[in-house]
Steps between C-alpha positions, in 0.01 A plus 500: 500500500640840403578742776289813510670778303728261311546597136588323180754529224606296199783270404585516129710198406687443173675166457744351251467226386128506434278246675682493833302440819461799730427446870395799712476436875457128431223544238583376150429720197554413136788714379462741212556383142750673272544867584174508695494591868316357796321762712387393847331724757633433850466654843762756593803356675766242420430214260710198405531450122646179355547419132592156371504295184643154441852520357563847646646634824209612728474859622347637820479842661297699749325808361357783710176639358369838610137609499389611153837429340625250244811295573674365187672160509711415192647150496726325249565139604840362394508143366633241747860403443619840376 
């Protein structure tokens, strides 16, 4: 349940390669295709973002989202073994 007075912002996620899985705070989202972006509205505060695709090194970060703002997350996964 959201706290009274808590606001919302957005995460805008761009991923290379296309078709990677995006996990935000443990919830799986289908990653964007091609040059598309995934836009997810979240409560303000810190959010854990993980990106993974078979054959690539996974990526994870914590992003702080402020009320009414958009936080960009640009990820380029390197192939495993490089």
